[in-house]
N, C-alpha and C positions, 0 to 999 in steps of 0.2 A: 606594495600592500597586497596581502593575501586575504581571500575571503572564503570562509567556510560556512555552509549551511549544514547544521546537524539536526536532522529531522527524525524524531522518535515517533514512528507511526502509531497513532491511537493512544498515546500516553495519557492524555487527559481523561477524566472520569467524573463520576458523581461522588458526593459525600456518602460514605457507606456506614451503616449501623455497626457492622462487624469491625470497623476501624475507629469506633468512637466518634462517628460523624466526620471523619477525615477522608481524603481521597488517597489513592495509591501514591500520587506524587508527593503528598504531604508526609506520608510515613516512610517512604523509601529513603535509604541512606544515600544521598547524592550531593556530597560536599562541593563537587566541582560545578554542578549546575547552580547550586546556591551561591557559590562565589561569583559566577557570572551575573546572577541576579542582583547581588549587592553592589557590584561595581559597574553594572551596565544599565541599559534602559529597559525597564520591565513594563509590560502592558498586555492587553488583550487584542486579538485580531480575529475578524470574521473571515475565515477562509472559504466558506461556502455561501455564495450569494443566494438571497431569497429566490425560491422557485426552482433551484437546481438540486439534484440528489446529493446527499452528504457522503459521497464516495471519496476514496483516495484519489481517483482521477481528477475530479473537480477541485479538491482541496490542494493537491500537489501542483496542479496547473496554476492555481492562484499563487502559491508560494514561489513558484518559478518566475512569477512576474507577468503572467499572461491572464488577461481577463477571461474567465470561463464563459461569460455570457457571449463573448465574441468568438472564442476559439474552440469551445468544447464541441466535439462531434461524436462522443461516445468513449467508453472505456477501452473496449477491445482493440480499436485501431492503434492506440498507444502501445498496447501490449504486443501487437503485431510488429510495430517498429522496433520494440525491444528484442524481439525474436529474429529480426532481420528479414521479415516477410515483406516483399514489395506488393503493395496493393494497387489495383487498377481503379479507375474512376467508377466502375460499375460494381465493385466489390463491397459487400457488407460483411463485417466481421462480427463474430459472437464469442464471448468468453465461454469456455466449456469446462465447467468443474466436474471432477469425479467426486461423487457424493455417496453417502451411505443412507439408504432408505430402509424403513422398517419392512416387516415380512407380510403385511396384509396382501391378500390375493389380488385385489383390485388396485390398480396403480393409483387412482385418485384418492384412495383411502390410506395410502402410506404416509408416514411421517418423515420429516427431514431430521434424521438422527445425527448426521455429521456432514456439514457442508464441505469438509476437506477429506472425507474418507480416512479419518485417523491420521491426517497429514501423511498420506501414502508417499513412499519413497519414489524418487524420480525414475529409477530403473524399472520398478514394477509398473508404474503408471505408463511408461513408454510402451511396454508390451501390450497393455490394454488399449491404448490409443492406436497403436499399430493395427491391431485386429479390428477395431471399429472402423479405421480408415479403409481396410480391405473390404469391409462390408458396405460402407456408405459413400466412399469417395467416387466422384463422377466428374463430368465436364464442368459442372457448376458448383460442386461442393468438395472442399478439401479440409481434412482434419490435420492439425499440426500439434505434435507433442511439445509440452513446456516443462515447467519445474513442479514437482510434487503433484498437487491436485489441479494446477492451473494450466489449462490448455486452450486451444483456439480452433474455431471453425471459420473458414472463409467461404462465403456463399455469393457467387456472382448474381447480381440483381436479387439478392435475398430480401426478406420482409423487414425492411428498416424500421417500420412503425409498429411492429409487434409489441404487445404489452407483456413484459417479462419482469420477473422478480429476482433480485439477488438471493442466492440460497442462504447466505449468512444472515439475512433479515428474517428468516422463518425457521430458525432452529427449534426443534421439538414440536413443530406444528404439523398438522395434516396438510398435505401439499395440494389437495384438490382446488381450493380457492385461489391458488397462486400459479396454476398451470397456464401455459400460453393463452393469450386472448388477442383478439383483433387480427390484423394482417398476418397471414401465413400460419395461424394458430394450429390448423389441422396437421400440416406437414411438420411443424415443430414438435407437436405432441407425439406424433408418430415416431420421430427420431428418439425422443426420450424413452418411449415405451419399448422400442426395438433395442435400444442400448441396454435397457434393463434385462431384456430377454437374453441377450448375448453375454453380458457381464456377470449375471448371477450364476452362470455355469462355468465361468472362465477358470482355468487352473490357478491363475494368480490369486483369485478370490477364494478358491477352495483352500489354498495354502494359508491365506490370511485368516480365514475362519478357524482352521485347525490350530493356528498359533494365537487364537484369542485376539485377533486384530480386526478392526472394522473393515468389511469388504467394500470395495468401490463398485457398487452394484447398479449404478446408473450414471448417466451424464445429466448435467443441468445447464441449459443455455440461457445466457443473459448478457447485458452490457453491450448490445450491438451498436455499431456505428460505422462511419465512413472515414476515409483518409483525411487526417487533419492537415492544415496549412499554417504552420507557426513561423513567424519571423525568427531569424537566427538570433541566438543569445548574444553572439558577438556584435551583430548589427545593432542590437538594443543597448548593450552595455560596454562594448569594446573590451571585453574580457574573454580570454580563452580558458577553457576548463574541462571538468570531467564530472561524471555522475557515477556513484558507487552504490549498488543495491543488489539484493538477492532476487527482487521481483521484476518481472518484465514491464510492469506499468511504469515504474520510475525510470528504468533503463530506456523505455520507449520515449518518455518525455524528454530525456536527455538527448537521445538520438535525433528526435524531431527538432530540437533546439540547436542542433549542431555541436553538441558537447561530446567529448570522448566518453565511451562507455567502458568502464574498467571492471573486468571480471575478477572475483575473489574466490579462490578455491575454498570449498566448505561453506559458502554462503547459502543458507537454507531458507531464510525468511521466518524462522521460529527461534525458540530459546536456545537451540543447539547450533545456531549459526556461528561463523568464525568472527567473533567480535574483534579479536586482536588483529586478524588479517584485514578487516575493514579499516581499522585505525592506521595500520601500516600502509595500506593502499592510498589513503588520503595523504599521508605524509610524503609518500613516494611521488605522488602526483605533484605536490608543491615543490619537492626537490628538483623535479625534472621540468619545471617551467610553468605549470598550471597557475593561473591567477585565482581561479574560482573552483571550488569543489562542493558538490551537493552530495552529502553522505546520508543515505536513507537507510534506516534500520527498522525492520518490520515487527520484531518479536513481541512488543507490548500489544500491538493490534491483534495478533493471533491469540494471545492470552485473553484479551477482552472478548473476542468472539466465542471463546470456549468457556467464558465465565470463570476463569482460573485466576483467582486473586493472588495466590502465592507466586505464580509464574509471572504475573504482570509486574508485581513489585520487584521481583528478581530481574526482569528485563530492564526496568528503569535503572536499577543499580548497575547492571552490566553496561548500559549506554553511558552512565556516568563514568565508568572505568575507561571507556573509549575516549571520552572527553578528557580525562586525566592524562592519558597517553599523549593526546594531541597538544594539550597545554604544556606538557613537559618538553616536547621536542620542537614544536612549531617556532618558538622564539629564536632558536638557532638557525632556522631556515629563513625567517623573515621577522625582524624585530617589530615591524608594523603589520598588524593583522586585525581582522574583525571576524566575529563569530555571531551567526544568527541561530539561536536554539529555539525549537518549538516542536509541537505535534502538528500533524496536518488537520486532524479533527479529533474529537473524543470518540472512544469506543467503550462506553460505560458497561461495566460488568453486569448490572441488573438487566440490561436489555440485549446484551450480546451482539450489538451491531452499531453502526455509525450514527451519530447525531450531528446536527448542524450548529451546535452551540459554539460561541467563540472559544479560542484556545489561548493559553498564555504564550508569550514570546519574550525573548530577551535579546537585545543587540549589545554586544560587548566589543569595545575597541581598546586595543593595547595602548594606543597613544592618547586616548581620551577617556580615561576611567572616570566614572561618576563619583560624587561624594558618597561616602559610606551609607548604605541603606540597610535597614534591618529586615527587608523583605526577602524570603527565600523564593525559589522557583516553584510555584504551584498556582492553581486556578484562583484561589481566594486572594492570594497576595497580588497577583496580576490585576485582579479587579479593583483592589483597594488603591492602586496607583492612580486610577482615573484616566489612564491613557488607553484609548480605544481606536484601533485602526480599521477603517472601512472605506472603500472596498479592500479586500484582502490582497489583491494583486499589487496594490501600491506599496506594500511592505518591502518588496524587493527593491523598489526605487529608493525607499528610505534607507535601507541597509547599504546599498551600493553607491548611491549618489549623495546621501545625506552627510 
């Protein structure tokens, strides 16, 4: 038996007036997702426990089968694991976004124009982080370059309990009310302001401005945490496998769980990612002996954060094409297989950030197809089935052990 989790990050949404009261999942052309829904077990699952933030960290932790209330220690430590950074017991990690702020003279009066600095390229971003590291790195602080706008600060004995806001939660808002508060607020704010002073004059950003691209003119620190301690996936489920993703968060979760992390050339985390390469990587993993593959695709989430309806629908349709490729070739690798299809959380276009609403899921088994159902794969149909899974981390048990 082979097991595939196909996770379309942020696919779920709200009913939209511009879609005649439908969601992007309802209007997207996704025959393969709908086939799984009509032949599998369709329902809703609450991936974000009450009281925890509705981030991809919490939600994916639950989908992996780990109780976030027990194991969640922050987002950035998972990303550190995905980047291969070894953390000490005294280390506090911070997610470090490169962002675009507006031009007001006073830092507190600037707006969050773009939490991703126009989805800046990794090569350009590396130059910016390198120069920030030359300015700020010390015996206690080290900056690490990541992918696109996603980077990391490791701070020995850093302010773990600072009050910090994810930048994608405050798109188009004045940043003053969302600047660091509480423990270490002064030093954190100083880092933000000093980064803006350096980056606003940086040659990379001058070139981006000349090319009508959003400048990465500040960093934004958030998502702090300490090293997690997860029981191994093999110890839990007696399955060996792999995780495939463009983003360090999902890679880090896989690494912490003891899964192989498979890199895919051209994987970007947005609509321009290598969809075909991800499908082939999943199939290759199964061919070479993996029992379990966690295939994470980010593109719909990025579109949701940008309020880009057309791209979100396109992303869902591209994910469906990935599923088509897998459904075509997986039976030749293993006639018996199961697929768990779901988003981790909604990223509704009207709010441009994550919410904690339940999400649709389907469990499909090649050897135990369900009687024909008329329900397609979307939020409304999943709710109509009456099947509701809570807590969310129990869904993996149902998928693998049920």
